[in-house]
Kinemage of the C-alpha trace (Angstrom):
@kinemage 1
@onewidth
@group {chain A} dominant
@subgroup {mainchain}
@vectorlist {calphas} color= white
{ca unk a 1} P 0.428 -18.805 41.640
{ca unk a 2} L 4.369 -17.547 41.512
{ca unk a 3} L 6.197 -19.633 38.557
{ca unk a 4} L 9.545 -20.849 38.724
{ca unk a 5} L 11.041 -17.988 36.705
{ca unk a 6} L 9.419 -15.507 39.300
{ca unk a 7} L 10.333 -17.527 42.311
{ca unk a 8} L 13.920 -17.861 41.316
{ca unk a 9} L 14.193 -14.042 40.185
{ca unk a 10} L 12.696 -12.745 43.515
{ca unk a 11} L 15.240 -14.765 45.319
{ca unk a 12} L 18.218 -13.218 43.717
{ca unk a 13} L 17.038 -9.707 42.822
{ca unk a 14} L 17.823 -7.004 45.099
{ca unk a 15} L 15.966 -3.427 45.308
{ca unk a 16} L 18.204 -0.442 43.802
{ca unk a 17} L 18.625 0.942 47.366
{ca unk a 18} L 21.079 -1.694 47.878
{ca unk a 19} L 23.529 -0.008 45.613
{ca unk a 20} L 25.200 2.108 48.452
{ca unk a 21} L 28.183 2.743 46.280
{ca unk a 22} L 26.363 3.751 43.293
{ca unk a 23} L 26.256 1.601 39.966
{ca unk a 24} L 29.626 -0.646 39.714
{ca unk a 25} L 30.892 -2.684 37.087
{ca unk a 26} L 29.861 -6.030 35.960
{ca unk a 27} L 26.316 -5.919 37.438
{ca unk a 28} L 23.394 -7.111 35.870
{ca unk a 29} L 19.861 -5.377 36.052
{ca unk a 30} L 16.425 -6.376 35.716
{ca unk a 31} L 14.510 -4.008 33.355
{ca unk a 32} L 10.767 -3.316 33.654
{ca unk a 33} L 10.113 -4.781 30.275
{ca unk a 34} L 11.765 -8.117 31.570
{ca unk a 35} L 15.095 -7.530 30.098
{ca unk a 36} L 18.568 -7.919 31.555
{ca unk a 37} L 21.368 -5.182 31.405
{ca unk a 38} L 24.849 -5.509 32.091
{ca unk a 39} L 26.979 -2.576 33.289
{ca unk a 40} L 30.726 -1.786 32.289
{ca unk a 41} L 33.184 0.284 34.113
{ca unk a 42} L 32.425 2.894 36.899
{ca unk a 43} L 31.549 5.862 34.652
{ca unk a 44} L 27.721 6.059 34.906
{ca unk a 45} L 25.509 9.219 34.248
{ca unk a 46} L 23.620 10.656 37.271
{ca unk a 47} L 20.594 8.447 37.993
{ca unk a 48} L 21.331 5.933 35.374
{ca unk a 49} L 24.049 3.416 33.822
{ca unk a 50} L 26.468 2.995 30.894
{ca unk a 51} L 25.332 -0.609 29.911
{ca unk a 52} L 23.894 -2.845 27.307
{ca unk a 53} L 20.831 -4.854 27.006
{ca unk a 54} L 22.172 -8.449 26.895
{ca unk a 55} L 19.010 -10.689 27.001
{ca unk a 56} L 15.377 -9.353 25.934
{ca unk a 57} L 12.036 -11.546 26.124
{ca unk a 58} L 11.551 -13.292 22.905
{ca unk a 59} L 9.244 -16.017 22.299
{ca unk a 60} L 11.675 -17.633 19.662
{ca unk a 61} L 14.634 -17.035 21.575
{ca unk a 62} L 17.281 -19.693 21.999
{ca unk a 63} L 18.045 -18.775 25.436
{ca unk a 64} L 15.831 -20.300 28.308
{ca unk a 65} L 15.595 -18.739 31.631
{ca unk a 66} L 13.515 -20.883 33.972
{ca unk a 67} L 10.958 -21.837 31.160
{ca unk a 68} L 10.915 -18.293 29.404
{ca unk a 69} L 12.607 -17.524 26.042
{ca unk a 70} L 14.997 -14.877 25.494
{ca unk a 71} L 17.293 -13.840 22.599
{ca unk a 72} L 20.846 -12.629 23.199
{ca unk a 73} L 22.600 -9.389 21.968
{ca unk a 74} L 25.950 -10.575 22.676
{ca unk a 75} L 26.126 -14.209 21.395
{ca unk a 76} L 24.505 -16.774 18.891
{ca unk a 77} L 24.822 -20.240 17.943
{ca unk a 78} L 26.114 -20.836 14.374
{ca unk a 79} L 26.456 -24.471 13.189
{ca unk a 80} L 26.085 -25.815 16.841
{ca unk a 81} L 28.680 -23.555 18.005
{ca unk a 82} L 28.658 -20.459 20.416
{ca unk a 83} L 29.752 -17.211 18.636
{ca unk a 84} L 30.136 -13.948 20.226
{ca unk a 85} L 28.628 -11.282 18.315
{ca unk a 86} L 31.045 -8.245 17.248
{ca unk a 87} L 30.583 -5.034 19.321
{ca unk a 88} L 29.310 -2.907 16.144
{ca unk a 89} L 26.363 -5.483 15.863
{ca unk a 90} L 25.635 -5.481 19.410
{ca unk a 91} L 25.259 -1.739 19.240
{ca unk a 92} L 22.913 -1.805 16.465
{ca unk a 93} L 20.650 -4.394 18.513
{ca unk a 94} L 20.624 -2.098 21.270
{ca unk a 95} L 18.307 0.373 19.192
{ca unk a 96} L 16.244 -2.316 18.209
{ca unk a 97} L 15.782 -3.477 21.774
{ca unk a 98} L 15.301 -0.041 23.265
{ca unk a 99} L 13.504 1.988 20.587
{ca unk a 100} L 13.170 5.099 22.773
{ca unk a 101} L 16.889 5.614 22.670
{ca unk a 102} L 18.269 8.273 20.183
{ca unk a 103} L 21.228 6.505 18.069
{ca unk a 104} L 22.633 10.237 17.460
{ca unk a 105} L 22.184 11.163 21.057
{ca unk a 106} L 25.810 12.114 22.758
{ca unk a 107} L 27.432 9.632 24.059
{ca unk a 108} L 30.955 9.912 25.983
{ca unk a 109} L 33.907 8.513 24.094
{ca unk a 110} L 34.391 5.467 26.030
{ca unk a 111} L 30.663 4.590 25.659
{ca unk a 112} L 30.831 4.111 22.055
{ca unk a 113} L 29.594 0.651 22.265
{ca unk a 114} L 27.165 1.086 25.189
{ca unk a 115} L 24.070 2.851 25.738
{ca unk a 116} L 22.994 5.057 28.677
{ca unk a 117} L 19.816 3.980 30.410
{ca unk a 118} L 17.847 5.528 33.213
{ca unk a 119} L 17.693 3.592 36.562
{ca unk a 120} L 14.032 4.460 36.684
{ca unk a 121} L 13.414 1.786 33.925
{ca unk a 122} L 14.817 -1.041 36.024
{ca unk a 123} L 13.167 -3.177 38.949
{ca unk a 124} L 16.203 -4.314 40.826
{ca unk a 125} L 19.694 -5.159 40.576
{ca unk a 126} L 21.545 -8.616 41.119
{ca unk a 127} L 24.070 -7.629 43.413
{ca unk a 128} L 27.013 -9.717 43.511
{ca unk a 129} L 27.620 -10.620 46.934
{ca unk a 130} L 24.007 -11.153 47.943
{ca unk a 131} L 23.845 -13.343 44.736
{ca unk a 132} L 26.559 -15.353 45.579
{ca unk a 133} L 25.009 -16.076 49.060
{ca unk a 134} L 21.714 -17.126 47.385
{ca unk a 135} L 23.512 -19.465 45.025
{ca unk a 136} L 25.519 -21.135 47.700
{ca unk a 137} L 22.201 -21.955 49.283
{ca unk a 138} L 20.556 -23.206 46.103
{ca unk a 139} L 23.664 -25.099 44.542
{ca unk a 140} L 25.692 -27.418 46.471
{ca unk a 141} L 28.644 -28.205 44.049
{ca unk a 142} L 29.017 -24.379 43.389
{ca unk a 143} L 28.865 -23.758 47.428
{ca unk a 144} L 31.834 -26.567 47.565
{ca unk a 145} L 33.763 -24.772 44.871
{ca unk a 146} L 33.825 -21.446 46.221
{ca unk a 147} L 34.155 -22.572 49.861
{ca unk a 148} L 37.312 -24.382 48.534
{ca unk a 149} L 38.465 -21.458 46.435
{ca unk a 150} L 38.104 -19.119 49.532
{ca unk a 151} L 40.139 -21.357 51.368
{ca unk a 152} L 43.033 -22.144 48.965
{ca unk a 153} L 43.450 -18.353 47.563
{ca unk a 154} L 43.007 -17.213 51.421
{ca unk a 155} L 40.145 -14.591 50.321
{ca unk a 156} L 37.014 -14.278 52.835
{ca unk a 157} L 33.857 -15.385 51.165
{ca unk a 158} L 32.688 -11.788 52.195
{ca unk a 159} L 35.305 -10.481 49.244
{ca unk a 160} L 33.363 -12.703 46.706
{ca unk a 161} L 30.394 -12.286 44.388
{ca unk a 162} L 29.288 -13.567 41.279
{ca unk a 163} L 28.030 -12.050 37.901
{ca unk a 164} L 26.655 -13.645 34.664
{ca unk a 165} L 23.776 -16.210 34.774
{ca unk a 166} L 24.545 -17.469 38.136
{ca unk a 167} L 23.938 -14.124 39.386
{ca unk a 168} L 19.923 -14.443 38.646
{ca unk a 169} L 20.119 -18.080 39.780
{ca unk a 170} L 20.654 -19.909 36.481
{ca unk a 171} L 23.687 -22.475 37.004
{ca unk a 172} L 24.165 -25.791 35.561
{ca unk a 173} L 25.637 -27.889 38.542
{ca unk a 174} L 27.122 -30.594 35.783
{ca unk a 175} L 28.470 -28.263 32.964
{ca unk a 176} L 28.673 -24.543 34.047
{ca unk a 177} L 31.198 -21.801 34.779
{ca unk a 178} L 31.246 -19.549 37.718
{ca unk a 179} L 31.535 -15.733 36.695
{ca unk a 180} L 33.477 -14.840 39.940
{ca unk a 181} L 33.846 -11.321 41.074
{ca unk a 182} L 36.976 -10.644 43.415
{ca unk a 183} L 36.150 -7.680 45.543
{ca unk a 184} L 39.240 -6.374 47.020
{ca unk a 185} L 42.080 -3.424 47.308
{ca unk a 186} L 44.358 -3.039 44.473
{ca unk a 187} L 46.966 -4.469 46.646
{ca unk a 188} L 44.790 -7.568 47.541
{ca unk a 189} L 43.362 -8.206 43.843
{ca unk a 190} L 47.174 -8.135 42.885
{ca unk a 191} L 47.859 -11.038 45.118
{ca unk a 192} L 44.880 -12.814 43.839
{ca unk a 193} L 46.415 -12.504 40.259
{ca unk a 194} L 49.855 -13.822 41.326
{ca unk a 195} L 47.953 -16.916 42.632
{ca unk a 196} L 45.921 -17.574 39.586
{ca unk a 197} L 49.282 -17.140 37.782
{ca unk a 198} L 50.797 -20.004 39.960
{ca unk a 199} L 47.642 -21.897 39.702
{ca unk a 200} L 47.981 -21.895 35.839
{ca unk a 201} L 51.479 -22.875 35.585
{ca unk a 202} L 49.790 -26.407 35.325
{ca unk a 203} L 48.556 -26.216 31.621
{ca unk a 204} L 45.615 -28.467 32.555
{ca unk a 205} L 44.361 -25.192 34.797
{ca unk a 206} L 44.574 -22.859 31.723
{ca unk a 207} L 41.594 -21.603 29.664
{ca unk a 208} L 41.442 -21.546 25.958
{ca unk a 209} L 38.116 -20.587 24.505
{ca unk a 210} L 37.096 -18.944 21.558
{ca unk a 211} L 40.275 -19.619 19.879
{ca unk a 212} L 42.628 -17.670 22.570
{ca unk a 213} L 44.131 -18.186 25.962
{ca unk a 214} L 42.487 -16.244 29.007
{ca unk a 215} L 44.909 -15.310 31.557
{ca unk a 216} L 42.638 -14.534 34.289
{ca unk a 217} L 40.453 -17.604 33.810
{ca unk a 218} L 41.272 -20.895 34.984
{ca unk a 219} L 39.915 -24.590 36.015
{ca unk a 220} L 39.481 -25.084 39.712
{ca unk a 221} L 37.964 -28.236 41.382
{ca unk a 222} L 36.743 -29.043 37.882
{ca unk a 223} L 34.724 -25.840 37.177
{ca unk a 224} L 35.981 -23.171 34.984
{ca unk a 225} L 36.444 -19.697 36.878
{ca unk a 226} L 35.844 -16.584 34.839
{ca unk a 227} L 37.561 -13.850 37.078
{ca unk a 228} L 35.961 -10.177 37.197
{ca unk a 229} L 38.096 -7.873 39.376
{ca unk a 230} L 36.307 -5.200 41.333
{ca unk a 231} L 37.616 -2.113 43.416
{ca unk a 232} L 36.604 -2.547 47.138
{ca unk a 233} L 37.942 1.214 47.865
{ca unk a 234} L 36.390 4.017 45.789
{ca unk a 235} L 39.335 6.058 46.308
{ca unk a 236} L 41.526 3.410 44.103
{ca unk a 237} L 39.114 3.706 41.210
{ca unk a 238} L 41.065 5.538 38.456
{ca unk a 239} L 37.912 6.330 36.345
{ca unk a 240} L 34.848 6.916 38.415
{ca unk a 241} L 32.122 9.313 37.474
{ca unk a 242} L 34.755 10.575 34.917
{ca unk a 243} L 34.000 13.304 32.113
{ca unk a 244} L 35.990 12.392 28.701
{ca unk a 245} L 36.208 14.475 25.704
{ca unk a 246} L 37.486 13.422 22.108
{ca unk a 247} L 40.606 15.223 21.052
{ca unk a 248} L 41.803 13.411 18.124
{ca unk a 249} L 40.661 10.121 16.363
{ca unk a 250} L 42.367 7.318 14.432
{ca unk a 251} L 45.913 7.408 15.941
{ca unk a 252} L 47.975 4.569 15.158
{ca unk a 253} L 50.719 3.637 17.670
{ca unk a 254} L 52.895 1.244 19.301
{ca unk a 255} L 54.140 0.916 23.029
{ca unk a 256} L 55.515 -1.220 25.573
{ca unk a 257} L 53.733 -1.676 28.958
{ca unk a 258} L 55.406 -0.065 31.605
{ca unk a 259} L 52.632 -0.157 34.495
{ca unk a 260} L 49.774 -2.667 34.614
{ca unk a 261} L 48.376 -1.999 38.058
{ca unk a 262} L 44.851 -1.511 36.472
{ca unk a 263} L 44.867 -4.243 33.807
{ca unk a 264} L 42.626 -6.558 35.443
{ca unk a 265} L 39.836 -4.113 35.782
{ca unk a 266} L 37.277 -2.804 33.569
{ca unk a 267} L 38.117 -0.636 31.738
{ca unk a 268} L 41.708 -1.833 31.759
{ca unk a 269} L 44.418 0.720 32.238
{ca unk a 270} L 47.924 0.326 31.102
{ca unk a 271} L 50.810 2.945 31.073
{ca unk a 272} L 52.979 2.760 27.893
{ca unk a 273} L 56.253 3.501 27.274
{ca unk a 274} L 58.623 3.443 24.399
{ca unk a 275} L 55.500 4.860 22.988
{ca unk a 276} L 55.355 5.908 19.049
{ca unk a 277} L 52.291 7.692 17.724
{ca unk a 278} L 51.723 8.350 14.077
{ca unk a 279} L 55.505 7.230 13.705
{ca unk a 280} L 56.762 9.902 16.195
{ca unk a 281} L 58.299 9.048 19.679
{ca unk a 282} L 56.433 10.706 22.456
{ca unk a 283} L 56.387 10.505 26.413
{ca unk a 284} L 54.415 7.767 28.586
{ca unk a 285} L 50.609 7.716 28.332
{ca unk a 286} L 48.082 5.897 29.702
{ca unk a 287} L 45.781 3.723 27.462
{ca unk a 288} L 42.427 3.268 28.657
{ca unk a 289} L 40.676 0.139 26.988
{ca unk a 290} L 36.978 0.236 27.167
{ca unk a 291} L 36.421 -3.219 25.919
{ca unk a 292} L 35.277 -5.693 28.883
{ca unk a 293} L 36.521 -8.910 26.550
{ca unk a 294} L 40.000 -7.335 26.956
{ca unk a 295} L 40.258 -7.220 30.874
{ca unk a 296} L 43.073 -9.144 32.309
{ca unk a 297} L 44.435 -9.657 28.802
{ca unk a 298} L 47.836 -7.533 28.548
{ca unk a 299} L 50.630 -7.172 31.332
{ca unk a 300} L 53.687 -5.438 32.016
{ca unk a 301} L 56.275 -6.047 29.143
{ca unk a 302} L 54.139 -6.464 26.417
{ca unk a 303} L 54.069 -4.499 23.336
{ca unk a 304} L 50.928 -3.385 22.084
{ca unk a 305} L 50.047 -2.015 18.541
{ca unk a 306} L 46.748 -0.007 18.204
{ca unk a 307} L 44.402 2.563 16.792
{ca unk a 308} L 42.975 4.696 19.300
{ca unk a 309} L 41.528 8.079 20.116
{ca unk a 310} L 43.460 10.999 22.094
{ca unk a 311} L 40.855 12.167 24.816
{ca unk a 312} L 40.868 14.420 27.810
{ca unk a 313} L 40.058 12.780 31.017
{ca unk a 314} L 38.440 14.720 34.073
{ca unk a 315} L 38.098 13.048 37.335
{ca unk a 316} L 37.521 15.829 39.815
{ca unk a 317} L 40.691 15.259 41.201
{ca unk a 318} L 43.049 14.692 37.874
{ca unk a 319} L 43.080 16.331 34.459
{ca unk a 320} L 44.884 14.736 31.699
{ca unk a 321} L 45.211 13.418 28.150
{ca unk a 322} L 45.217 9.621 27.354
{ca unk a 323} L 44.615 7.207 24.782
{ca unk a 324} L 41.253 5.141 24.433
{ca unk a 325} L 40.460 1.816 22.582
{ca unk a 326} L 36.826 0.834 22.881
{ca unk a 327} L 36.865 -2.294 20.612
{ca unk a 328} L 39.089 -5.459 20.676
{ca unk a 329} L 39.846 -5.505 16.906
{ca unk a 330} L 41.792 -2.194 17.244
{ca unk a 331} L 44.369 -3.547 19.440
{ca unk a 332} L 46.925 -6.328 19.310
{ca unk a 333} L 49.959 -7.592 21.083
{ca unk a 334} L 52.968 -7.668 18.976
């Protein structure tokens, strides 16, 4: 007899063949061993993904998914409060969760805190838009909120999806947020960002969590909306299946954001002007921020201070040098 876990997972899970655009950002995958992996960004190895194992079956785990226990690699409960686990600890956990991985194997510079996993290890994917369709059928309050959001923001439902626990069918209607994925062209998503800014002019709609303000999260219809922006058009993705080489490490610098077109995506990419590296002035350079916790964090006019690597970036259509930060503790707004 199928239990609640299997019944729900099967309802939300899509076959890997549904990835007609390949592996994208912010997707949850179900591994054949029962664990859940989460992708970040658009640079993935052929036949695999750059990801993290987020949840692993564990009899004493403190995460309950439809009656089965899991342990998390990215958050924990300390003194009754949820605490995010630092990225270096998250990475250490990946070797424990996936013993077949070699910690000394080459990983590209942007994947410093990620691992590369073959698609053959996975049973399926929780595709954003299909998961939202299923969730709208199961959860009336979610359906009402998403339909109202679609109308008020003038974004068609077919451009919306979900990630996070909702994408595999876990949603507490009385006390839950929605990890909403906005699909659109760069111009369309920029319009959504302006609408979020207008909506959050009212302080009651702003989200403060883990001791900080989140610019692209907001309260709507009594529900917290956590925004994930995804590219609808492949040709607009700056770093798709790119190669990256490390040129220099531990560069300290400071600069002002002069272009924030891609700051709401993962990775966040901003162009810095008035830039100083090691105390010397240099020309404008792109800063690539490969830490999902910083998507939508920095905008035009912000002055950033950072410790970064200088990298060579090769996309197939463009070769250039950029700066790279892979962990939030290496960057701050001045």
